[in-house]
Structure formats: structure tokens, C-alpha cells
C-alpha positions as CSV (number, residue, x, y, z in Angstrom):
1,X,93.6,99.8,72.1
2,X,93.0,98.3,75.0
3,X,89.1,98.8,74.9
4,X,89.0,97.8,71.5
5,X,90.7,94.5,72.4
6,X,88.5,94.1,75.6
7,X,85.3,94.9,73.5
8,X,86.3,92.1,70.9
9,X,86.9,89.7,73.7
10,X,83.7,90.5,75.5
11,X,81.8,89.8,72.2
12,X,83.1,86.6,71.8
13,X,82.5,85.6,75.6
14,X,78.9,86.9,75.7
15,X,78.2,84.8,72.4
16,X,79.9,81.8,74.1
17,X,78.1,82.4,77.4
18,X,74.5,82.6,75.0
19,X,75.2,79.6,73.3
20,X,75.2,77.9,76.5
21,X,72.1,79.6,77.8
22,X,73.5,81.5,80.3
23,X,72.0,85.2,80.6
24,X,74.7,86.5,82.9
25,X,77.9,88.0,81.8
26,X,81.6,87.9,83.0
27,X,83.5,91.1,82.3
28,X,86.6,91.1,80.4
29,X,89.8,92.8,81.7
30,X,93.1,93.3,80.1
31,X,96.3,93.4,81.9
32,X,100.0,94.6,80.1
33,X,102.3,91.6,79.9
34,X,105.3,91.8,82.3
35,X,107.2,90.1,79.7
36,X,107.7,91.0,75.9
37,X,107.6,87.5,75.0
38,X,104.4,86.7,76.4
39,X,102.6,89.3,74.2
40,X,101.4,92.8,74.9
41,X,98.1,92.2,76.5
42,X,97.1,89.2,78.5
43,X,93.7,88.1,79.5
44,X,92.7,85.4,82.4
45,X,88.7,85.5,81.5
46,X,88.7,81.8,80.9
47,X,89.4,81.2,84.5
48,X,86.4,82.6,86.0
49,X,84.2,81.2,83.1
50,X,85.4,77.6,84.0
51,X,82.9,77.2,86.9
52,X,80.0,78.8,85.0
53,X,80.5,76.7,81.9
54,X,81.4,73.5,83.5
55,X,84.8,73.5,81.2
56,X,88.4,73.6,81.5
57,X,89.6,77.1,81.2
58,X,92.1,75.8,78.2
59,X,89.1,74.8,76.5
60,X,87.3,78.1,77.1
61,X,90.3,79.9,75.6
62,X,90.1,77.9,72.5
63,X,86.7,78.5,72.0
64,X,86.7,82.2,72.5
65,X,89.8,82.7,70.1
66,X,87.8,80.8,67.5
67,X,85.2,83.4,67.4
68,X,86.7,86.5,68.4
69,X,87.0,89.5,65.8
70,X,90.2,91.2,66.4
71,X,90.7,94.6,65.0
72,X,93.7,95.2,62.4
73,X,96.1,96.2,65.1
74,X,96.4,92.6,66.3
75,X,99.2,90.3,64.9
76,X,98.0,87.0,66.7
77,X,97.1,85.3,69.9
78,X,97.8,82.4,71.9
79,X,96.9,80.4,75.1
80,X,99.6,80.2,77.8
81,X,99.5,77.9,81.0
82,X,96.0,76.7,82.0
83,X,94.0,79.2,79.8
84,X,95.6,82.6,79.8
85,X,95.0,84.4,76.4
86,X,98.1,86.4,75.4
87,X,97.7,89.1,72.5
88,X,100.5,90.4,70.0
89,X,100.2,93.6,68.2
90,X,101.6,94.6,64.9
91,X,104.6,96.8,65.0
92,X,103.6,100.7,65.9
93,X,99.9,99.2,66.3
94,X,99.5,101.7,69.2
95,X,101.5,104.8,67.9
96,X,98.7,106.5,66.7
97,X,98.1,107.5,70.2
98,X,101.1,109.8,70.2
99,X,99.0,112.0,67.9
100,X,96.3,112.2,70.2
101,X,98.6,113.2,72.9
102,X,100.2,115.9,71.3
103,X,96.9,117.1,69.9
104,X,95.2,117.2,73.4
105,X,98.1,118.6,75.0
106,X,97.2,119.4,78.6
107,X,94.2,117.6,78.4
108,X,95.5,114.3,77.9
109,X,94.9,111.9,80.9
110,X,92.0,114.2,82.0
111,X,88.4,112.7,82.2
112,X,84.6,114.3,81.4
113,X,83.3,116.0,84.4
114,X,81.3,113.6,86.6
115,X,79.3,116.5,88.5
116,X,80.0,114.7,91.8
117,X,80.9,117.0,94.7
118,X,84.0,115.9,96.3
119,X,85.1,117.4,99.9
120,X,88.7,116.8,100.7
121,X,90.0,117.8,104.2
122,X,93.4,117.9,104.5
123,X,96.1,119.5,107.1
124,X,93.7,120.9,109.7
125,X,97.0,121.4,111.9
126,X,96.5,122.9,115.5
127,X,96.5,126.7,115.2
128,X,99.1,126.8,118.0
129,X,102.2,126.7,116.1
130,X,104.0,126.7,112.6
131,X,103.8,123.6,110.8
132,X,106.1,120.3,111.2
133,X,107.5,118.1,108.3
134,X,104.6,115.6,109.0
135,X,101.8,118.3,108.4
136,X,103.6,119.1,105.4
137,X,103.1,115.6,104.1
138,X,99.6,115.4,104.7
139,X,99.3,119.0,103.1
140,X,101.0,117.7,100.0
141,X,99.3,114.1,99.8
142,X,95.9,116.4,100.3
143,X,96.6,118.6,97.6
144,X,97.8,116.1,95.0
145,X,94.7,114.1,95.6
146,X,92.6,117.0,95.0
147,X,94.3,117.8,91.9
148,X,94.1,114.0,90.7
149,X,90.3,113.9,91.7
150,X,89.6,117.1,89.6
151,X,91.6,115.3,86.6
152,X,89.3,112.5,86.9
153,X,86.3,114.8,86.6
154,X,85.3,115.3,90.2
155,X,84.0,118.9,91.3
156,X,86.7,119.2,94.4
157,X,86.7,121.4,97.3
158,X,89.8,121.9,99.4
159,X,88.9,122.3,103.2
160,X,90.8,123.2,106.2
161,X,89.2,122.5,109.6
162,X,90.5,125.1,112.3
163,X,90.9,123.6,116.0
164,X,90.4,126.9,117.2
165,X,88.5,125.4,120.3
166,X,89.2,123.5,123.1
167,X,91.9,123.2,125.7
168,X,95.0,123.8,123.5
169,X,93.6,127.2,122.7
170,X,93.9,128.1,126.2
171,X,97.0,126.8,126.6
172,X,98.3,129.0,123.5
173,X,96.8,132.1,125.1
174,X,98.5,131.5,128.7
175,X,101.7,131.0,126.7
176,X,101.6,134.1,124.8
177,X,100.6,136.0,127.8
178,X,103.6,135.0,129.8
179,X,105.6,135.8,127.2
180,X,104.0,139.3,127.3
181,X,104.7,139.9,130.7
182,X,108.2,138.7,130.3
183,X,109.0,141.2,127.7
184,X,107.6,143.7,130.2
185,X,110.2,143.2,132.4
186,X,108.6,140.8,134.9
187,X,109.8,137.8,136.0
188,X,107.9,134.8,135.0
189,X,108.0,131.2,135.3
190,X,106.8,129.1,132.1
191,X,104.8,126.0,133.1
192,X,106.0,122.7,131.3
193,X,102.6,122.8,129.7
194,X,103.1,125.7,127.8
195,X,104.2,126.2,124.3
196,X,108.2,126.6,123.6
197,X,109.8,128.3,120.5
198,X,110.6,131.6,119.6
199,X,107.4,132.2,117.7
200,X,105.3,132.6,120.7
201,X,107.8,135.5,121.8
202,X,107.2,136.9,118.3
203,X,103.6,136.8,118.9
204,X,103.7,138.4,122.3
205,X,105.9,141.3,120.9
206,X,103.3,141.8,118.2
207,X,100.5,142.0,120.3
208,X,102.2,144.4,122.7
209,X,102.0,146.8,119.9
210,X,98.5,146.0,119.2
211,X,96.9,146.2,122.9
212,X,97.1,148.8,125.8
213,X,98.9,146.8,128.5
214,X,96.9,148.8,131.1
215,X,93.6,147.8,129.9
216,X,95.0,144.1,129.7
217,X,95.7,143.9,133.1
218,X,92.5,145.2,134.0
219,X,90.7,142.8,132.3
220,X,89.3,139.5,133.9
221,X,91.9,136.5,133.4
222,X,89.1,134.9,131.1
223,X,88.3,138.1,128.9
224,X,92.0,138.6,128.7
225,X,92.7,134.8,127.4
226,X,90.3,135.4,124.9
227,X,91.5,138.5,123.7
228,X,95.1,137.0,123.6
229,X,93.9,133.8,122.1
230,X,92.1,134.6,119.2
231,X,94.7,137.1,118.0
232,X,97.6,134.5,118.4
233,X,95.4,131.9,116.8
234,X,95.0,134.4,113.8
235,X,98.7,135.0,114.0
236,X,99.3,131.1,113.7
237,X,96.9,130.4,110.7
238,X,98.5,133.4,109.2
239,X,102.0,131.4,109.5
240,X,100.4,128.2,108.2
241,X,99.0,129.8,105.1
242,X,102.4,131.0,104.2
243,X,103.9,128.0,105.0
244,X,101.4,126.1,102.6
245,X,101.8,129.2,100.0
246,X,105.2,128.1,99.7
247,X,104.1,124.5,98.4
248,X,101.7,125.9,96.4
249,X,98.7,125.1,98.4
250,X,95.4,126.9,98.9
251,X,92.2,126.4,100.3
252,X,88.8,127.0,99.2
253,X,87.2,126.8,102.4
254,X,88.7,127.2,106.3
255,X,86.2,125.9,108.8
256,X,86.3,127.0,112.4
257,X,85.5,124.7,114.9
258,X,84.6,127.5,117.2
259,X,82.1,129.0,115.2
260,X,80.6,125.6,115.0
261,X,80.3,125.9,119.0
262,X,79.3,129.3,119.1
263,X,76.6,128.7,116.6
264,X,74.9,126.5,119.0
265,X,75.1,123.6,116.2
266,X,76.8,121.0,118.0
267,X,74.6,121.3,120.9
268,X,71.7,120.9,118.9
269,X,72.9,118.0,117.1
270,X,73.1,116.4,120.5
271,X,69.5,117.3,121.2
272,X,68.4,116.3,117.9
273,X,70.1,112.8,118.6
274,X,68.5,112.4,121.7
275,X,65.0,112.9,120.0
276,X,66.0,110.4,117.5
277,X,66.6,108.0,120.4
278,X,70.3,107.7,119.5
279,X,71.8,109.1,122.6
280,X,71.1,107.6,126.2
281,X,72.9,108.6,129.8
282,X,74.8,105.8,130.6
283,X,78.6,104.7,131.6
284,X,81.1,102.8,129.6
285,X,83.5,99.7,130.2
286,X,87.1,100.6,131.4
287,X,89.4,101.0,127.9
288,X,89.9,97.5,126.5
289,X,93.6,96.4,127.2
290,X,94.2,98.4,130.2
291,X,94.2,97.7,133.7
292,X,93.3,100.8,135.6
293,X,93.0,100.3,139.3
294,X,90.1,101.6,141.4
295,X,88.4,102.4,137.8
296,X,85.0,104.5,138.3
297,X,82.8,104.8,135.3
298,X,81.3,108.1,134.9
299,X,78.0,108.7,133.6
300,X,77.8,110.6,130.2
301,X,75.4,111.1,126.9
302,X,76.3,108.4,124.8
303,X,75.9,108.0,121.2
304,X,74.6,104.4,120.0
305,X,77.7,104.2,117.6
306,X,77.5,100.2,117.9
307,X,74.4,99.9,116.0
308,X,76.2,101.2,113.0
309,X,79.2,99.1,113.1
310,X,81.6,100.9,116.0
311,X,82.9,98.6,118.9
312,X,81.6,100.7,121.8
313,X,79.4,103.4,122.0
314,X,80.9,107.1,122.1
315,X,80.4,110.1,124.7
316,X,78.9,113.0,123.1
317,X,78.7,115.1,126.2
318,X,80.4,115.1,129.7
319,X,78.2,114.9,132.9
320,X,78.1,118.8,133.4
321,X,76.3,118.9,129.7
322,X,79.7,120.1,127.6
323,X,80.3,118.7,124.2
324,X,83.0,116.3,123.6
325,X,85.4,116.6,120.6
326,X,83.9,113.9,118.9
327,X,80.4,115.8,118.9
328,X,82.0,118.7,117.3
329,X,83.4,116.4,114.9
330,X,80.1,114.9,114.0
331,X,78.6,118.3,113.9
332,X,81.3,119.0,111.3
333,X,80.7,116.1,109.3
334,X,76.7,116.8,109.3
335,X,77.5,120.2,108.0
336,X,79.5,118.6,104.9
337,X,76.6,116.2,104.2
338,X,74.3,119.2,104.3
339,X,76.5,121.0,101.8
340,X,75.6,117.9,99.3
341,X,79.2,116.3,99.3
342,X,78.8,113.0,97.7
343,X,82.1,111.9,99.0
344,X,84.0,113.1,102.0
345,X,87.7,112.6,102.2
346,X,89.9,113.2,105.2
347,X,93.5,113.2,105.2
348,X,94.6,112.6,109.2
349,X,98.2,111.8,110.5
350,X,98.2,107.9,111.1
351,X,98.1,108.5,115.2
352,X,94.2,108.9,114.3
353,X,93.6,105.4,112.9
354,X,91.7,104.5,116.1
355,X,89.4,107.1,115.5
356,X,88.1,106.1,111.9
357,X,85.8,103.7,112.8
358,X,83.6,105.8,115.3
359,X,83.6,108.7,112.9
360,X,82.4,106.7,110.1
361,X,79.8,105.2,112.5
362,X,78.2,108.5,113.5
363,X,78.1,109.4,109.8
364,X,76.1,106.4,108.7
365,X,73.9,107.0,111.6
366,X,73.3,110.8,110.3
367,X,73.6,109.9,106.5
368,X,72.9,106.3,105.9
369,X,76.2,106.5,103.9
370,X,78.8,103.7,104.3
371,X,82.6,104.4,104.7
372,X,82.1,108.1,104.8
373,X,84.4,109.9,105.4
374,X,87.0,108.0,103.3
375,X,90.0,108.2,105.5
376,X,93.7,108.7,104.2
377,X,96.0,108.1,107.1
378,X,99.6,109.6,106.7
379,X,102.5,108.0,108.6
380,X,105.3,110.3,109.8
381,X,108.4,111.4,108.2
382,X,112.0,110.6,109.3
383,X,113.9,113.7,108.6
384,X,117.6,113.1,108.1
385,X,120.9,114.9,106.7
386,X,123.3,112.3,105.1
387,X,121.5,109.7,107.2
388,X,121.6,111.5,110.8
389,X,118.4,112.8,112.4
390,X,117.8,116.3,112.0
391,X,118.0,118.3,115.2
392,X,114.7,120.4,116.6
393,X,114.3,124.0,115.2
394,X,114.9,126.8,117.7
395,X,112.0,128.6,116.2
396,X,109.4,126.0,117.0
397,X,111.2,124.6,119.8
398,X,110.1,120.9,119.4
399,X,110.4,120.0,115.8
400,X,111.6,121.2,112.5
401,X,109.5,123.4,110.8
402,X,108.1,122.8,107.2
403,X,109.2,126.5,106.2
404,X,112.7,125.5,107.1
405,X,112.8,122.4,105.1
406,X,111.2,123.8,101.7
407,X,113.6,126.9,102.3
408,X,116.7,124.8,101.9
409,X,115.4,122.0,99.5
410,X,112.7,124.0,97.6
411,X,108.9,123.3,96.9
412,X,109.3,120.6,94.2
413,X,111.7,118.6,96.2
414,X,109.4,118.3,99.0
415,X,106.5,117.9,96.9
416,X,107.6,114.9,95.0
417,X,109.5,113.1,97.6
418,X,106.6,113.3,99.8
419,X,104.3,111.2,97.0
420,X,107.0,108.6,96.3
421,X,105.5,106.3,98.5
422,X,102.0,105.1,99.9
423,X,100.5,107.7,102.5
424,X,100.4,104.7,105.2
425,X,104.2,104.0,104.6
426,X,106.8,105.8,106.8
427,X,108.7,108.1,104.9
428,X,112.5,108.8,105.1
429,X,113.6,112.0,103.7
430,X,117.2,113.2,103.5
431,X,117.8,116.8,102.9
432,X,121.0,116.2,101.2
433,X,119.6,113.9,99.0
434,X,117.1,116.0,97.9
435,X,119.4,118.6,96.8
436,X,121.3,116.5,94.7
437,X,121.2,116.7,91.0
438,X,121.8,113.1,89.9
439,X,119.3,109.8,89.6
440,X,119.4,109.3,93.3
441,X,117.1,112.4,93.9
442,X,113.7,111.3,92.1
443,X,112.3,114.7,91.3
444,X,115.6,115.5,89.5
445,X,115.1,112.5,87.7
446,X,111.9,113.1,86.4
447,X,112.4,117.0,85.7
448,X,115.5,116.1,83.8
449,X,113.8,113.9,81.4
450,X,111.4,116.8,80.6
451,X,114.6,119.3,80.3
452,X,116.4,116.7,78.2
453,X,113.4,116.5,75.8
454,X,113.0,120.2,75.3
455,X,116.7,120.6,74.5
456,X,116.2,118.0,72.1
457,X,113.2,119.9,70.4
458,X,114.8,123.0,70.4
459,X,117.8,121.5,68.7
460,X,115.7,119.7,66.1
461,X,113.9,123.1,65.6
462,X,117.3,124.7,64.8
463,X,118.4,122.0,62.5
464,X,115.0,122.6,60.6
465,X,113.2,119.4,61.8
466,X,109.6,120.2,63.2
467,X,106.8,118.2,63.2
468,X,104.8,120.1,61.1
469,X,101.0,118.8,60.4
470,X,100.5,116.2,63.2
471,X,98.1,114.0,61.2
472,X,100.9,113.7,58.2
473,X,103.5,112.3,60.4
474,X,104.0,108.6,59.4
475,X,104.3,106.6,62.6
476,X,104.7,103.2,60.8
477,X,108.7,103.8,61.6
478,X,108.4,103.2,65.3
479,X,109.0,99.5,65.3
480,X,111.5,99.0,67.7
481,X,111.2,97.7,71.1
482,X,112.2,100.7,73.1
483,X,109.8,102.8,71.0
484,X,107.0,100.4,71.7
485,X,107.7,100.3,75.2
486,X,107.5,104.0,75.8
487,X,104.5,104.2,73.7
488,X,102.7,101.5,76.0
489,X,103.9,103.5,78.8
490,X,102.5,106.9,77.6
491,X,99.2,104.8,77.1
492,X,98.9,104.2,80.6
493,X,98.9,107.6,82.0
494,X,95.1,107.9,82.0
495,X,94.6,104.6,83.6
496,X,97.1,105.6,86.3
497,X,95.0,108.8,87.0
498,X,91.7,106.9,87.2
499,X,93.4,104.1,89.7
500,X,95.0,106.9,92.0
501,X,91.6,108.8,92.2
502,X,89.7,105.8,92.8
503,X,91.9,104.4,95.6
504,X,93.0,107.9,96.9
505,X,96.6,107.2,96.2
506,X,98.3,110.0,94.5
507,X,101.8,108.4,94.7
508,X,100.9,106.4,92.0
509,X,101.4,109.3,89.7
510,X,104.7,109.7,91.1
511,X,106.0,106.3,90.7
512,X,104.2,106.1,87.1
513,X,106.6,109.6,86.3
514,X,109.8,108.0,87.8
515,X,108.9,104.8,85.6
516,X,108.2,106.8,82.4
517,X,111.2,108.9,82.8
518,X,113.2,105.5,83.2
519,X,111.7,104.2,79.9
520,X,112.3,107.2,77.9
521,X,116.2,107.3,79.5
522,X,116.5,103.8,77.7
523,X,114.9,104.9,74.8
524,X,117.3,107.9,74.5
525,X,120.5,105.9,75.1
526,X,119.7,103.4,72.4
527,X,118.1,105.8,69.5
528,X,119.0,108.8,67.8
529,X,116.1,111.0,67.4
530,X,117.6,113.7,64.8
531,X,119.1,111.6,61.9
532,X,119.5,111.5,57.8
533,X,116.1,109.4,57.6
534,X,113.9,112.4,58.0
535,X,110.8,110.4,58.2
536,X,112.0,108.3,61.0
537,X,113.4,111.4,62.7
538,X,109.8,113.3,62.5
539,X,108.3,110.0,64.0
540,X,110.7,109.8,66.8
541,X,110.2,113.7,67.4
542,X,106.7,112.7,67.7
543,X,107.3,110.1,70.2
544,X,109.7,112.4,72.6
545,X,107.1,115.2,72.1
546,X,104.5,113.1,73.6
547,X,106.5,112.2,76.2
548,X,107.6,115.6,77.4
549,X,103.5,116.4,77.1
550,X,102.8,113.8,79.7
551,X,105.7,114.2,81.8
552,X,104.3,117.8,81.8
553,X,100.9,116.8,82.7
554,X,101.9,114.4,85.6
555,X,104.3,116.6,87.2
556,X,101.6,119.7,87.0
557,X,99.3,117.3,88.6
558,X,101.4,117.0,91.3
559,X,102.2,120.6,91.9
560,X,105.6,120.1,90.6
561,X,107.3,122.7,88.2
562,X,108.6,121.7,84.4
563,X,111.6,123.5,83.6
564,X,113.1,123.1,80.3
565,X,116.8,123.9,81.1
566,X,118.7,122.1,84.0
């Protein structure tokens, strides 16, 4: 309906421009009116036309309405304010969408394949311990975004970048080795830099079963720490995979930073950039906004990222020639480009905000593409219980693990609640609220609407009322404001997915589902579905069946279950 109305207005606008000898066009875009008395749709196209046509917007709107050929569904249109065009539809004009929803089923809202490859990298937590709640929010957002992009027709690859190189792996190996010695009866002192938590002891105990203690002691310190470190990383990655599986999250690719270094690709990239004249040996000024006494600039290999939008050139290699973390990150994104991903989307913690521009500058230097990767920054989660901060976990030692939270409140509550706000907004998550079975718990509110409709459909069938042939149902009976409001909300679902994919904002789907549930509950409060009027009952049964389908489609898009009984 929206497309038909936009097309009708567009033809009138193009005619008006043509009569004025203007070849350029102005695109018509309709929006839903916020107040029913203003009609069903509104267009402000007269305003941008005013400068082009050198006429008042109201006069332009009058000319548009004089020539527009509306579809039969339009009851009338008028002009409001300086030149807004408000459009009123006939009763039940949009109801035919209900048949399309029921017939499409789970495909309603799904776009045609775009044949565009998209890489979504998310979580990528260091393999040094269990996942915390903040990691979990990034995981849920990344997975929901991947689902939304797939629904929008993109060819999506979910990717996890394993940070299994660098100092943190050495610290992990040292932490486990000291616990191994402690389990063997030695009195050891655990340095403050080492990782705390019972999971380190669990890994140490397992490794003592695997490795011969005499052989380990006979190894050089470097060889022993490599042996311990590689196995500790594997154990932690398995723990992370298990945590993700609890949330129904799986990855297509696990990409190892260590293998990137071991293959020589990081170093070869640096050499290539030197050959291309994009790297020079120089020094950097002191960090901005910081006063550092006796600052001594060190000479390093620097990438000319300022040529591509960065505010300062960035180090690729230290004086000794070893690559920086930034160098590995560039090589990793170059690998994505070589794998022919047209869009790269990275889901990072908000503390990486200052890192976005330098990576995008480097990727532009390598590929020529602007604003790649697209970065979604995820703010932290404040975990509370009845409004009070939750204490740290003994198993992790420094934070509450994601596994503990999912085990307590369930995957559905975690997934849906994590998606009720923009990624860049801080989230307050109360464990007790997430377990409540009332309107304060958003996932329960939405799932209950789905279950209530399921019960209603079963009750109707028990009384002999079914839809039968979908095309034969007469929907002209759906004339009330609440019925029109619910129908209009169902029509907005495909556009919601489109916007969520375009802006990398999967929270839009969760908010939409909460709004849809609210509209349904208002309809349910005022209208009886199963009644004496069979024709009206069938029309309303079609309406609620379509509503259940959209609720199910949206919940599945977020990775949340669709219970039929609650």
C-alpha cells in the first residue's frame, strides 16, 4: 500500500516538474502519521520542491493533489500546515496484507537475495578465561545483526577472531603453570599480573593429567610455556564455545591471530606497504591531552594513515622489527578483503572507540573503500539483582560469567533484554526482573502475546472455527480503529528489518515486537475474536493468525523461542 501511494504521488510530482521544464526529480517518501485524525500516511514532498519550483509549499501541494491518481484504497487527502499532504484510507483498505502474511508464513519480511557478501566479526574475546556479561551482549548483538542481514538478503559469514598471540597468552601460560606446580605440592607465589579464578586451577589439573611432569620440568621455559599456553587457549576456547552454544550462537569461521603471524603474512604486509611508500621510519609526538615528563620519542616504522583520514600516523613495527597489534589487525582485514567481502562489520566493545578511525584509514589505504569496516560499538552491562550490583564470580575471580547469568535467567531473557536498547547505550540488566512473568519483563510480554494467540486459535478450532481457504475470508469486516492499528503495525515489519540491516541496529526488531505486542493486547482487550458472527470471527481470526506469524518471525530473527503455552 505504501509503495502504491508513493508511486501515485511520484507520478504527479514528476508531471509537475516536467511542466515546469525541470528534468531532475524529487523522491517521494511517505511516513505513518502519529495521530489517527491526521490520516494514515503523510508526505512532505512539497517542502523540498518549493525551492526548485520557486513556489509556496501549500500551492505545490494543491497542484499535486489536483493531478494525483490515487488507488481505490484511498478515501481522501488534504493539506495540513505549510504543505503536508495527509492521506486517509478506506476502512479495511490494508487488510489484504493479512492474507499475504498468512500465506508467506516464515518468509514474510524476508528480502530477495542480494548476492552481497558480508563478514560480521563479533565477540572475539581474548581466550584467557570465561566470557563475561559484556562479551555476552556483544555476542547477542552480533548474532542478531547477522540474522537481520540474512533476512535482508545478504550472504553473511559469522566470524570470531581469536586473539591467541601477544603478551596475554604468555601471562595465561604462566598462570596455569604456577597452578600446576601448586597442585603438585609446591609453595608458589602468584604474581598480581596472573589471571585469578578457579578456571585456571581446573585447566592446570587437566593438563597435569595430559603431560608428564618430569618432561615438562625438563623443557626450556619458552618451550614449556608454549606447550601450556596452547593447551590453555584451547581449553578456554572450548569454554567460550560452550557459553555461546547456551545462547544458540555458532560461528562459520574461527580465525587465529597466531596463525596470521606464523604464516608470515603480517610481516609480508609491512614489507608490501614499505614498497608502496606507505610506511616510513620516524617518530611520533607525545599523546595528545597528556603531559609526559621527559618524553623520549622512539623511532618506529609508521603507516601513513593520515593520508587516509587518521589524525596521526600509526606504528606498524617496533624498533626491533616486531609487529604491533595494529599491524596484525590490518593484515586480518586485508584477508577479509581478499576473501571478497563487500561489507565488513565489526562488533567491538565501547572501549575500542578510539581505534575505529585508524583501522578504517588503513583499510581505505589497502582497498580504497571508505568506512570499512563498519563498526558497532557495544556499551557495558550493569548487572544487578533487585537494583543492587551483583558480586563477582568465584570461578572467574574478577567478574560475573555469562554462563552463570544464562543458567539463572535463561537464554531467551538474556538475548531479548540485551537487544532492547541501542548497542551504544549502557544497559541495566536486573536478574530478578528478567525472571518475572509480568509486563515488566519484555521477553515475557512478547512471548505471552504469541502464546495467547496460539491458545485462541486452538480454542477456535475446538469450536469448529478455522480459516479454511485463506483467499475466501472476507476482511472487509475489520473496520475498527484497533483492527486498523494492528494491521498497520503488521505492515511495518518488513521495513523494520530493512532499517535494522541498513543501520546495523538489530534492537529495532526487539522494540518493534514490544510495540506489536502492546497493539495486540489493546485489540484483545476491546474485541472478541470468537463470536456469533462467523464472518467477523473469521476475519479477526485471520488478523490474530497474521499477528502470531509476525511475532514468531521476529522472535526467531532475534534467536528467541516462540512458546505456545505459558
